[in-house]
C-alpha positions in Angstrom: 363.1 41.8 79.4 360.8 44.3 79.4 357.1 44.0 80.1 355.9 46.9 78.3 358.0 45.8 74.9 356.5 42.0 75.6 353.1 43.8 75.6 353.5 46.2 72.7 354.7 43.4 70.6 352.1 41.2 71.2 349.9 43.5 70.0 351.9 44.1 67.4 351.7 40.1 66.4 348.5 39.9 66.6 347.3 43.2 64.6 349.4 42.2 62.1 347.8 39.0 61.6 344.6 39.5 61.7 345.8 42.0 58.8 346.4 38.9 57.0 344.1 37.1 57.0 341.6 39.9 55.0 344.7 40.1 52.5 344.8 36.3 52.6 340.7 36.1 52.4 339.8 39.8 50.4 341.4 38.5 46.8 340.0 35.2 47.8 336.2 36.7 47.9 337.5 39.0 44.4 337.9 35.4 42.7 334.0 34.6 43.6 332.9 37.2 42.7 334.7 36.8 39.6 333.0 33.3 39.4 329.1 34.3 40.7 328.4 35.5 37.4 325.0 37.4 37.0 323.4 35.9 40.3 322.8 39.4 42.4 322.4 37.6 45.3 325.2 35.8 45.8 326.8 39.1 44.4 325.5 41.5 46.8 326.9 39.2 49.5 330.5 38.4 48.0 330.2 42.7 47.9 329.3 43.0 51.3 332.1 40.2 52.8 334.4 42.4 51.1 333.1 45.8 52.0 333.7 44.2 55.6 336.4 42.9 55.6 338.1 45.7 54.0 337.3 47.8 56.6 337.9 44.9 59.2 341.5 45.1 57.0 342.5 49.0 57.5 341.8 48.8 61.3 343.7 46.1 62.1 347.0 47.8 59.8 346.0 50.8 61.1 346.4 49.4 65.5 349.5 47.6 63.7 351.4 50.5 62.3 350.5 52.6 66.1 352.2 49.9 67.4 355.2 49.2 65.3 355.8 52.8 65.5 355.4 52.4 69.5 357.7 49.4 69.4 360.9 52.0 67.0 360.4 55.5 69.0 360.5 53.9 72.4 362.3 50.6 72.1 364.7 51.7 69.1 364.3 48.8 67.4 365.9 48.3 63.8 368.0 48.2 61.0 368.9 48.0 57.6 366.5 44.9 58.0 363.4 47.0 58.7 363.8 49.5 56.4 363.5 46.3 53.7 360.7 44.9 55.5 358.6 48.5 55.8 359.3 48.4 52.4 357.9 44.9 51.9 354.3 46.3 54.4 354.1 49.3 51.9 353.9 46.7 49.0 351.8 44.7 50.8 349.1 47.5 51.5 349.9 48.5 48.4 348.6 45.6 47.2 345.5 45.5 49.8 344.5 48.8 48.5 344.6 47.6 45.1 341.8 44.9 45.6 339.9 47.1 47.6 339.7 49.2 44.1 338.7 45.8 42.5 335.8 45.0 45.0 334.7 49.0 44.5 334.7 48.2 40.5 333.1 45.4 41.4 330.3 46.7 43.0 329.8 49.7 40.5 329.5 46.8 37.8 332.7 47.1 36.5 334.8 43.6 35.6 337.5 42.4 36.8 340.4 40.0 35.8 339.7 36.3 35.2 339.2 34.3 38.1 342.6 32.2 36.9 344.4 35.1 37.7 342.8 36.2 40.8 343.6 33.2 41.9 346.9 33.4 40.6 347.7 37.1 42.1 345.8 35.5 45.8 349.4 33.8 46.0 351.5 36.8 45.7 351.5 37.8 50.0 352.3 34.6 50.8 356.2 34.9 48.7 356.1 38.5 50.5 354.9 37.7 53.7 358.1 35.1 53.5 360.4 37.0 52.9 359.1 39.7 56.2 359.3 36.5 58.1 362.6 36.0 57.0 363.9 39.5 57.7 362.7 39.5 61.5 363.9 36.7 62.2 367.2 36.9 60.2 367.5 40.2 60.7 370.2 39.6 57.9 371.1 43.2 57.5 
């Protein structure tokens, strides 16, 4: 196996895992914000944490995409499973952007969904991730 392929794929997976950490944790920060009430110091700290995480996640996503493109262009990896995977990744990215908008709205004083709704919303990426991993490992089509 080509050494460049292995290193590129390794870096791609590391950046994907770092981004997924943000995808899982940003909604958790939103839950805490929804439950913080009128405690300005707590809210300010959570918003700061959320903003930093959101920026970090965008950087990790960008690096993962660039390395994924490099893998695709140089090594020609693909098939029908790849199209399905990319559609699910786009869905996860849209989810991440929605969470970021909720964070920006909370910072501006707009209400968030209830903490119970946010807890349910927080579980959605797990299901999408399971489907993505299945597609990548199984390459069913």
